[in-house]
N, C-alpha and C positions, 0 to 999 in steps of 0.2 A: 516407212516400211522398207525392210531390207529386200534385196532381190530374191533371197530364198523364200521369205514369207510370202512375197507377192506371187512367186511361182506356185506355192502350195495353195494359195487362195483361189487360183483359177482352176477350172475343171481340166482334167487331162484330155488330150486330143482324142483318145479312145473313148472317153466318157461322152464328149460332145458328139462324136460320131454315132454312138449308140443312142443318145438322146434324139439326134436328128432323125435316125431311122424310125424311132418310136413315134415321134411327132408326125412323121409322114403318114403313119397308119391312121392318125386321127382324121386326116382328110378323107380316107376311105369310109370311116364311120359317118362323117357328115354327108358324104355322097349317098350312103345307104339311107340316112334319115330322109333326105330330099326325095330319093327314089320311092321310098315307102309312102311318104305323104302324097306324092303325085299319083302313084298307082292307086292308093286308097281313094283319093278324090275323083279319079277317073272311073273306077270300077265298083266302088262301094260308097258313093257320095251320100246315099240315104243313111247308111250305117254310121258314117263318121260325121255327117252333118255339114260338110263343106264340099264345094265343087272345085274343079281344076281352075276355073276362072277366078275363084276367090283366093286360092292359096298358090296358084302357079307363079304370079309375079313375085310374091314374097319368097317362094322357094328359089326362084331364079336369081333374085337379088342376093339372097343369102349365099348361094353357091358361087356367084361371081366374087363376092367379098372374100370368102374363105379361100377360093382358088387364087386370088391375087396375093393374099397373105402367104399361102403356101409357096407361090412363085418367088416371093420376096425372101422367104426362108431358104429355099433351095439355092438362090443366088448368093447365099452366105454374106449378105450385106450386114453392116453394123446394126445392132439392135434387133436381130431376128427373134431372139427369145422374148423381147418385150412385145413384139408383134403377136407372137404366140399367146402371151398372157392376155392381150387385148381381144383376141378372137374367141377365147374360151367363154367369156360372158355372152358373146353373140350367139353361141350355140344355145345357151339357156334362154335367151330372148326369143330366138326362132321357135324353140319348142314350146315356150310359154304362150306365145301368140297362137300357134297352131292348136295347142291344147285348150286355150281359153275359148276360142271360137267354135270348138267342136265338143263342148260339154264340160270343160273345166276338170274337176276331180273325177268326173264320170267319163272323160274322153278316152277312147281306145288308144290315143297316142300317149297316154300318161306313162306307159311302159317304157317309152323312149328316154324318159328322164333317168330311169334305172340303168338303161344301157349306156347312156352318156356318162353317168357317174362311175360305172364300172370301167369304161374305156379310159376316162381321164385319170382315174386312180392308178390303173395298171400301166398305161402308156406314158403318162406324164409323171405324177408323183402322188403320194398319199396326201400331202398338203394341198396340192392342186385339187384333188377330189373333194376335200373338206371345204375349200374355198368355193368350189362349184356348188356344193350342197347349200352353203350359206347364201349364195347368190340365188339359187332356185327358191329357197325359202323367202328371201326378200321379194322376189317377183310374185310368188303366190300370195303373199300377204298384201303387197302393194296394189296389185291389179283390182281386187274387189273393193279395197278401201278407197282408192282414187277413181273408182268407176272406170278404170282403164279397159276392163273387159268389154263393156258395151261400146266404148268409143272405138276400140280396135275392130270390133265386129262390124260396127257401122262403116268404118273406113274400108274394110274388105268387102262390104256388101252383104254381110251375113246378118240376118234378122232373127229375132226371137230368142236371142241369147240371154239367159238369166244369170244373175249374180249367184255364185255358189254359196252354200251355207258354211258356217264356221267349222262345223264338225268334219265335213268332207275335206276342207282345206287342211285342217289339223292332221287328219289321218294321212293325207297326201304328203305333208311335210314330214311327219314321223317316218313315213316310208322312205323319203329321200335320205334322212339321216341314218336309218337302219342299213340301207344299201351302202351308203358312203362309209359308215363305221365298220361294217363287216368286211367290205372290200379293202379298206385301208389296213385293217388288222391282218387279214390274210396276206395282203401284199407285203406288209412289214415283216411278217414271219418268213415268207418266201425269200425276200431280199436279205434278211439276216442269215438264213441258211446258205444263200448263194455267196454272200460275203465270207462266211465262215469256210465254205468249201474252197473258195478262191484263196483264202489265207492259208489253208492247210496245203493246197497244192503249191503255193509259193514257198511255204516252209519246206516241203518235200524237195522242191527244186533247189532251194538254198542248201539243204542237207546234202543233196547229190553233188552240188558244186564244191562244198567243203570237203566231202569225202574224197574227191579226186586228188586233193592236195596232201592227203595223209597216208602214211604207210604203217605206222605202229598200231597194233590192236587196241592198246589202251586209249590212244587218242581218238580212234575211230568210234569206240564205244562211248567215250565221254561225250563226243559230239552228238551221238544218237540220243543219249539221255537228256542232254541240254535241249535238243530240238523237240523232243517229245513234251517236255515240261513247258517249253516256251510256246509251242504251237497249239497245245490243247489245255483245257482248264484243269491242270494238275498242280497239286501243292508241292509234292516232293516225289522222289523216286530213288530206287536202288537197282543196280544192274550188277549181277555177278556172272562171270564167264569162266569157261573151262578150256583147257588146252591138253590134248592127248588124254582125255578122260579124267583129268584132275582139276580141281578148282585152281584158277590162275590169278584172278584179280577181282576187285570189288570197286564199283564206282557209285558214289552217293551224290545227289544233287537236289536242290530245292528251288522253287521259283524265285528269281531275282538273284541267284548266287551261282557261281561256277561249279562245275562238277569236281569232285575230289576223289582221288584214287586211294584205296586202302587195301589191306590184306584181307582176303576172303576167308571166312571160317571154313575149316576143313569139313564140317558136317553140313554145309549149305545144301548139298543135293539130297539130304535125307528128308527135307520138308515134304509133306504129302502133296501140297499144292504144286510144287515144282514137278514132281513125278506126273501129276495129272495133266499139267500143261504140256509136258513133253509127249506123253502118250496120246493126247487128243490133237496135238499140233495146232491148237487154236487158243485164243484168249480165254482166260478164266476170270469170272467176276466174283468178288467176295465182299460181304458186308464188313467183316472184321477178320483179322488174322488170329487163329487159335494157337496160343502158346504151347499147347500140348502136342498138336499135330504139325505145326509150322513154327518151331521154336526159334530158328535162326531169323526168318523173315520178321517175326513178331518183335524180336530184339532190335533189328535194324530199323523197323518202322513202328515204334511204340505208339499205341493209341490210334493207329491208322484206321480210317473208315472208308468204305467204298473203294476197294482196291481192284485194279486191273492187273492181271498176271499175263505176260506175253512171253511165249517160248522163243528162244533164239537158237536156230538150227542152221548150221553151215554144212553144206554138202550132205544133207540128210542125217547129220550127226548132232546129238544134243550138245550145244556149245555154250549155253547160258540161259538166263531167265531175267526178266525185267518186271519189277513191281512199281506201279504208278498209283499214287493216292489221289483219287478224285476229290475226297473230302466231303464236307457237308454232314448232314444228319445221317446216322448209321442206317436209318430206314428211308433215306432220300432216293431220288430218282436215279435209275440206272443210266449208264451212257447209251446213246443211240447206237443201233447196230451199224449204221454207216460210219460212225466214229471209230468203232472197233475195227472195221474193215480198213480204214485209213491208217490206224495205228499199226495194224499188221503189215501194211504196205511199207511204212517207215522201217520196220524191223526187217522185212524181206529184202529191201534195198540195201540195208546195211550188211546183212548176211552175205549178199552177193559181193559187196565191196570187200568184206573180210576174205571171202574165197579168192577173189582176184588178187588181193594183196598178198595172201599167203602163197599163191601160185607164182606170182612175180618174184617174191622173196626166195622161193625154192629154186626158181629158174636162175636167179642171180647167184644163189649159193652154188648150184651145180656148175655154172659158168666160171666160178672163181676157184674151184677145187680140182685137184688132180684125181682122176678116177681110180687109180691104183692104190695110192697111199692115203687118200682123204685129206691131204695137206693142201695148202693154197698152191695154185698153179703159177706159171710164169707171169701170166697177165695180172693176177692179183698181186704178185710180188712187186711188179713194176709200179702199180698204182699205190700200194702201201709205202714203198720206199720213197716215191716222189712226195707223198704227203708227209712222211716223217722227216725227210730232208728239209722241207719247207718249215715244219714246226721247229726243228733244231736251229735253223737260221734265225727264226723269230725269237726263240726263247734262249738261244746261246747255250743249250744243253747238249751234251755229247750224244752221238748216235753211232752205234757199232754195227758192223756187218761181218758175219762169219759165213764163209763158203766151204762146204764139205764135199769131198769126192770119195766114193768107195774104191779102195785100192784093188786093182786087178779084177775088176768086175766081170770082164770077159771070161777069166778063168773060173769065177764062181758059176757063171752060166754053164760053162762046159762041164763042170764037175757035178753041180746040183740040178742042172736042167733049167730051162727058162721059168718053169713054175717055182722052182727053188729060188732062183734069182729074184723073182717077184716077191717071194716071202721075205727074203733078206731086206729088200727095200721097204716093205711094210713094217718089219721089225725095227729098222733104223728110224723110220718115221715115228713109231711109238716112243722110242728113246728120246728123240728130239723134242717131241711134244711134252713129255713128262719133265723135261729139264728146264723149261722156260716159264716165264710169267704170263699172265693173261694178256698183258699189253704187248707182248712180243709176237712176232710172226714167224712161223715155220713154213717154208715153201719147198716144193720140189722144183729145183732150179732148171733141171733138164737131165734126162737120162738117169745116170747114177749120181747126179749132183744135187745137193740140198743147200739151202741158205737160211740163215737166221737174221732177222732184222730186230735189233735190240735198242729201243728208244731209252734215253736217259741212262745209258750204260757206257762207262769209260772202258779203257783197254784192260785195266786190272779186273774189273767185274766180268768182262767178256771172256777173259782167259779162264776164270773160275768156271764159267758156264761150259766152255770147251772141255776143260779137264773133267768136269762131272759127266759130260756126254761120253767121253772116251772111256772112263772107268765103267760106265753102265754097259757099253757095248762089249767090253772085255769080260764082264760077268754074266752075260746072257748066253745060255746054252745054245740057242738057235742062231747066235752070231759067232759061234766058235770059229776062229780062223779068219774072221772078217775084220779088217782094219780101215780106219778113216784117215785121210789127210785133209787138213783144213788151213785156211788163210783168214786172217783177221785184219780189219782196217776200221778206223774210227774217225768220225768228224768231231773236232776240227783238226786233229793231229795229222791225219794222212790225206784228207780231201776236204773240199768245200761244197761239192755237189754230188748228185747221185751217180753220174757216169764215172767221175774220177774215184768215187768210193768203191764202185764195183771193180774198176781197173786195179785199184790198190789191193783189194781182197784177192782178186785173181792172181796178181803177182805173188802175193804171200803164199797162196795155195801151190803154185808151181814151184816156189822155193821149197815147200815141204816135200814135194815129189822129187825134186832134184837131190834132196838130202836124205833120201831113203824111204820116204812114205811113213805112214803110221805115226804122224806127229803133227803139230800145229806150228805155224809161223806168224809173226806179227809184222805187218807191213812196215817197211822202212821208208816208204815214199813220204815226201813232204809236199804240202800244197804250194802253189805259186806264191812266191814271197811278196809280190805286189798286190795280192788280194788279202783282205782282212776277213775274219770270220763274220758271216752274215751279209756279205756284199752280194749283189744280185748275180744270179747264175746266167751265163750267156746262153 
């Protein structure tokens, strides 16, 4: 046996601790038996048919043996569970003897057998309860057959005890098994629900742990759908979600398979059940999806039966809906209310994660943009440039940097006012943003300076971008009289790292200013001759 399988075959420490606590309660049950027998023999000896002198030594001996077994168990010595299994039959022997000498099936102590069976089943296990019922049956059958009843009575000094008839014994035995069976059944149902509840809470904790590592909405919602299908008896599910009031995505999953993202139908929110779920803000249960009122859901989950519809609402806004197919017969049993509550908890936890993720993304976005122009700020520029330089070194592809400066910006502020100057900066930002690719970065470098980071762009392509920007500025009415000076540098022709690339572009910019402004210049700098492209940056 491998170490892993050996570990799994042993009870967990927490399970042993719980079992020890429950077995300790059995000692209290035994003490209660002894106290009840002793008190009955003291104060109601005529009713029970025995006196304290007859059952006192037996009760004391039984208490000493069970107390010693409990002390052994509490000492956590090897084999303590075996000692427990040995003591359980002694309980039955003690009760059988007391019952036999006080009337057999007619004994007032017969009820103690039922209490013992219930206690053993609930505190030990269902199998232990059935074994105890079997042992009780054996004793009740054996004692009259082997005339043990009269012998034990004679030994205890009890006279006039008769052998019980078979009918009484049979009824008593049937009672044992009825109590043991019912208690075992109810205990199994309770334990199954407890295990299911623990599994659901473990799945919720696992979902929470997984959500902490995710930032994208698609990944968060895919994990939610997979968790719901994995933790609950669901066959398949569909989740569509919205962003800014419009359908944004669709995730489909089934038991045993990963979630898949798809395009969401534009008419998804027109389904009647979706509107009902959002308005009620609570789960909806359906036997079947009606293609007439819920056409999109019926198409996504064809032939689905017993469906749970869960609304997804982020910050009190309708953000999506989840369909889970419980399956089974269309007239089958509905999900328990407790299950619906836990399902809603899964969704609520995910909605909170979505809210936090979006707030964090918005905070990062605001921290990365310039408040006036909406372009990337200097901090974002530095981060992107460092990343693109590293990529250029790795892929040996060119990387160009263009630095722009608004000519005579102080004069613009003096003539147009500061508000007018701000509008000039915003207009230039619009021109720059319209002239570049999605992969390029436009940043406000500082004051009236702007910068373009152009990955996979050599000097010739970068020059065309600059010329396009210059032409656009000259044709805009709101930029009449506004000119730009710019400097251009490229890796690997002018630099090998970010600092030297910025220095080369700045030198080219100042060259443009010295030559009269309203023009661009290409850096004439050359990188250190002893460094080759792609070598580590100091």
